[in-house]
N, C-alpha and C positions, 0 to 999 in steps of 0.2 A: 251931784254927789259932792259932799264936802271933803275938805283936805284930810280930815281925820279918818274917814272911811277909806279913802284912796290909800292912805298910809298903811292901814290894817291889811288891805288886800295885797299890797306889794310885799308886806312882811310875810303873809301866808304863802305867796308864790315862792319867795326865796327859801322858806322853810321846807316846802315840798321838794324844791330842786336840790337842796342840801341832803335831804333824806335819800333821794334817788341816787345821788352821787355816792353817798356812803354805802348804799346797798350794792352798787356796781363795783366799788372798790373792794368790798368784802368778797364778792363773787370772783373777781380777778385774782385776789390773793389766794383764795381756795384753789383755783385752777393752777396757779403758779406753784403752790405747795405740792399739789398732786403730781405735777410734771417733775419737780425736783426730786420727789420721793422715788420716782421710777429709775431703774438702772440707766446709767449714762448711755450705754451702747444701744438701749432699746428706746430711749426717749425720742419721740417724733411729734412735731406740731404740724397743724394744717398749713401754716405758713411755709415751713420747710418743704413739705410735700408738694406744695404749689410751685415752689421754686424749681423743682426737678421735673415737673409735669411735662411730658412729651419728649424727654431726653431718652437716649439709648445708651446702654452700657454693654460693651463688647468684651467677651471673655474667650481666650484661646487656651485649650487644654488638651492634653493627651488622653486617649481612650483609657478608661479605667480609673481616672482620678476624680471625676465628678459624676459622669454618666447620669443615671436617673436619681442618684442619691440626693442631689440638690434641687430636684424638681419642686418639692414643696416649699423650700426656702425661697427659690427664685420666684415662684408664683405669688407668695405673700409679699415679697419685696416689690414686685411689679405693681401689685394692687395697692400697697401702702403708699408708694411714691408716684403712682401714675406714670410709670416708665416702662420701657421695653428692654429685656435682656437678650442680647444676641449671643448665644452659647455656641461656639465653634469647636466641635470635638474632632480631633485628628487622629488617624491610626498611629499607633506607637512607633512604627518603623519610619514614619514620615515626619513626626512631630519636631524633632530637634532641628532638622534642616530648615523646616518652614519657619520655626521661631527665629532662628538666626537670620534668615532672610528678611523677615519683617522688622527685626530690631535694626539691622544695618541699613535698611531702606527707609526707616522712619515711618513704617506702616503698621507698627505693633498695635494690638488691641488695648483697650483701657486696662484690662487685667490679663495676665498670662501666668502660666505655671511652669515650674521646673522640678525635676527630681533632685532633692537636695540632701546634703550632709554637711559636716563642718567645713568642708573644702569647696563645696559645689558652687556656691553663688559666684565666687570669683573665677572658678575654673570654667563655668558655663558662660558667664556674662563678661568676664575679664575686667570690665569697668562698671560695676553695678551702679555707681553714683550717676553715671551718664544715662542710665535707662530706668532706674527704679525710684519710686517715691520713698522717701525716708519716713518711717513710722516710729522712729525713736521717741519714747515717752508716751506712746499711745496707751490708753487705759487697758486695751485688750492684751497687752504683752503679759500681764500677770496671769492670764488664763493658760498660756502656753507653759508646760512644765519646764523647769530650768534646764534639765538635761537635753531638751530638744531645742532650746532657743539658739544654741550654737549653729544649728542648721538653718536658722532664719536670719542670721546676722553676718555681716562682713565689715571689717575695719571698725568694729565697735558700734556699727549702726544697725538698727532693726529694719529689715526690708521685707521679710516674708511672714506669712501666717501659716502655721502647720496645724491642720486638724486631721489627725490620723490615729490609727489604733495602736495600742500598746501590747498587743498579743505577741506570742512567739511566732513571728511571721514566717510563712513558707517552710513549715516542717512537713514531715510525712503524715498524711491523713490516711487511715486505713480502715477497712471494714473488719471490725473486731469479731463480729459474729461469723463472718466467712472464714477468717483465720482459724477460729476455734473449730469450725466444722472440718477444716482441712488438716487438723492436728498441729497447727502452727500456734502453739500456746504462748510462746515467748516472742516478743517483737525483736526484729534484727538489731543487733548492737554493733555488728561488724559487717564488712563487705561480704565475707564468706557466708554469713548468716542471711544476708539480704539475697545473695545469689541463690542459695538453697531454697529460700522461700519462693523466689521467682520461678525456680524449676518446678516446684510443687504446684503452684497456681497455673502456670502455663500448661502443664500436663492435663489439667482439667478444662482447658479451652478459655481460661480467664486471662485477660491482659494484666500482667502483674503490676506494672508501674506506668500509668498513663502519663505521657508527656506531650502537651499540645505545642508542637514545634512551629506551627503556622502563625501563632500569636507573635512570634519574633522576639519575645522578651522572657518567656517563662523557663525555657530549658537551661539558660545560664544560671538560674537560681541555685541549681544543685551544686554548681562549682563554687559560687561566691558565698552562699549562706554558711559554708563550713570553714570560714576563714580561720577560726580558732585552731583547726587541726594543722594548718600550714604554719602558724606561729608556734604551735606545740612542737612540730617537727624541726623547725629552724628558729631558735630563740633570737629575738631581735629582728625578725623579718620585716615587720611593719615599719619599724624605725628605719631599717635599711631601704625599703621601698620609698619612704617619704623623704629620705635624704640622698637618694640616688647612689646608694652603696650596695644595693641588692637588686635583683631582677626577677621577673617572672620566668624568663627563659632559663632552662637547665635546672629548674626547681624540681627535685625528684618527686616530692609529694604531689605537686600539681600535675605532673605528667602521669603519675599513678592514678589520680582521680579521673583525668581525661580518658585514660586507657580503660578504666572500669566502666565508664559511661559508654564508651564505644563497644565494649563487650556486650553490655545489656542491649544496646541498639542493634548490634549484629544478630543477637539471638531473638530479636523481635519482642523483647520484653517491655519496650516503651509503647508498643502497639503497631499494627500494620500501618504503613505510610504515616508514621507519627510526625514526620517533618512537614507533611502537607495537611495535618489535622489541627484544628483550633479547639479552644476550650468551650465553645458554645454549648455542647451537649454533655459536658462532663458530669453534671449532677445526675442526669438520666442514666449515664453509663454506670455510675455508682449505684443508682437505684435499682437497675435490673441486673446488677452483679456482673456486668461485662468487664469491669475493672476492679482491682482490689486496693490499689494505692495511687496517690497523686500528691504532689506538693501543693499545699493550700494553707490558708489561715484557719484557725480553729472555728471561726464562725461559719465556715463552709458546711460544717456538719448540720447546722440549722437549715441552710439552703437545700441540702440534699433531702432532708426530711420534709420540708415544706413543699418542694417541687415534685417530689416523687411519692410521698407517703410511705417511704421505707420505714420498717420497724426494726431494722438491723441496728446494732450498736456500733458506733464508730469511735476510734481512738487516735492518739497522736504519738509519734516518736521522732527522734532526731534523725536527720539524714546521715546514714552510716557509711557513705563513701569515704574511702581512705581510713576506715575505722573511726570516723568522727563521732565524738560524744560531747561536743561543745555546743553550748546554747547560742542561738543566732542573735546575739545582742546587737541592737540596731536603733540608734536614736534618730534615724533619718526618715525621710518620706517626702512625698510631693508637697510643695509649698506654693501659696498664692502670692504673686507679686503685683504691684501696681505700676503702670506706665507713668514715668515722671512727666512725660509730655502729653498726657491725656487732656482732651478738651473738656472733660467733665470731672475734675479732681475731687470736688466735694461729693459728687455722686459715688465715686469710687470709694472714698472714705466711709460713706454711709453704708455701702455694701459690706465692707470689712466689719464695721461695727455690728451690722445686722446678723452676720454669720455667727457671732459669738454670744448672742443672747442665749439664755438658758433654753428658751423654746426652740431656737434654731439648732443648738447643739444636740438636744434630745431628739429632734426630728431627723437630724443627720444620722445619728446612731441607730435609731429605730428603722430608718429606711435602708440602711446598709446591712443586708442579711449576712454579708460576709464578715461583719464585725460583731464582737461581743462587748466591746468597750471602746471608749474614746480617751486618748491621752490628753487630759486636761488637769489643771490644778483644781482639785475637788474642794479646796478651801474657798475658791472663788466661784467656780461654776458648779451649780447644783443640778446634777443629772443622775438618772438611774442607770447604772451600769448592768451588763448582762453576762458576766464571766461564766464560762462553762466549767463543769467539774473536770472534764478531760484536760483542758488547758491548765487549770490550777494544779492538777496532778503532775503534769509534765514539768511545770515551773518548779514545783516543790521538790521534785526528784533530781534536779540538776544542782550539784554542789557549787558554791560560790566561785571556786577556782576555775570552773569550766564556763564562767560567764565573763571573763576578763577581756578577751579579745573581741572587738566588734566584727561584724561581717566584713568581708574583704573589700567590698565596694564602698563601705563607709569609713573604714579605718585607714585607707590609703589614698593619697592624692591622685587626682586626674584619672582614676580607674573607672568610676561610674560614667564618665563622659563618653566612654567607648563601649558601653554595654551592648548596643546593637551590633557593633562591629565584631565584638568578641563572640557574640552568638552566631553570627554568620560564619566566622572562622571555625567555630565548633562543628557546625554542620558540614563545612568543607572537609574537616578532619574525619568526621564520622562516615562520610561518603568516599573517602579514599583520595581526596584531591591534594591534601597537604598532610604533614606530620603533626603530631601533638606539640612538639616544641616550636613549630612554626606558629601555632596559635598563640603561644606565650611570647614569642619574639615580636609578633605583630602588636601585642599589647604594650610591650616595652617601647616600641617605636612610636606608637600613638601617644603614650604618656609623655614621652620626651618632647614630642611636637607641642603638646599642650603646655608643658612646663616652660619651654622656650618662649612660647607666645606670651606667657605671663611673667616672663623674666624671673623665674624661680632661681635663686642663687645656687641651689644644689645642682642645677643642670648647666651651669656656665663653665 
């Protein structure tokens, strides 16, 4: 073979190699562009997934905050990243103590939850910077509505993610069809009207207002959700409670409300052995008309119909204890926090990102039969909300001046920290072991202890 032939062959080989390289570069550029075009929170590469393969993500949560609503999200996350999620769900009455124990002993899970409000991160964790991953500047912050971000932050830093509903939480849900049949055409707007309705329903063998006391956290709602009526009765109460110039003890309206609840309990209007009964069967009790009312979120109407096939019509009204007609304004809710000392920090971040993709948000809402909507910035998150006519009607009928005061547990410092303690004291009062004012005094003592621990200057 002469030199000219060899030169031609070499040139041909080089040309083919060049064409192959250009083709590969073009394919890589196309792949890169496709990845860039995807939302940042959802973008995942095979290389990233391989990096996490075999890892375990542990989550500690109180009952009712994740339950099976995150099952689909978790399953997809495990599959996409080839990891395992260890979800540890703890009964509500045990959760706070267990979380504090794990935090102080350095055995906290990768992710943990708290019930939050604008004061809660510091009051529950005291020093959040010591325990929590700082997410300040995370892309997903824009998905959380501005009015709820305060419950996710402390000292100007973003620590938590709140994915919760924006419905009028825990108002009175009632069987409208049953009310009409009983001649109760108008929903109660005062305590006297509520008591009269309960008399009528009880006379027919129907539990008027079902309260599941064994859950440990539900019966307190009736007292705390009507915070606006306490502020209405004593102007400046919230500021006073937050600055240690007012107390729960000796508050006449609070004692009135506790007394009304005890009267309803004594009459059996909360149900037989309500203190020992949980909410497991509540939908069925509504479905077979054993009960007429209960505190619930609007979406529970869907759950009743889906689980029981009931054709009755259900409605909503404000809790009228103390003659309350104030809307339960509440920017708070459970939030997800990340352990600063997690051994898998990048996997933790990936889970937070994964939870706020449009697919995950829609999946969470659709799986949560108790919700009709998700509180997200709809300019950023594109999901299909499911508002009910009943809740829209309730919202529209409450004037703006009755929406100003948040619920008591959100609007006052250190209060929500003792939710379970207050509930136990309520039961002690209802059963004749202590007086109504003792329940309130105990809350003052507990709040003072927490304030002192956090060195709140108002308690010095």
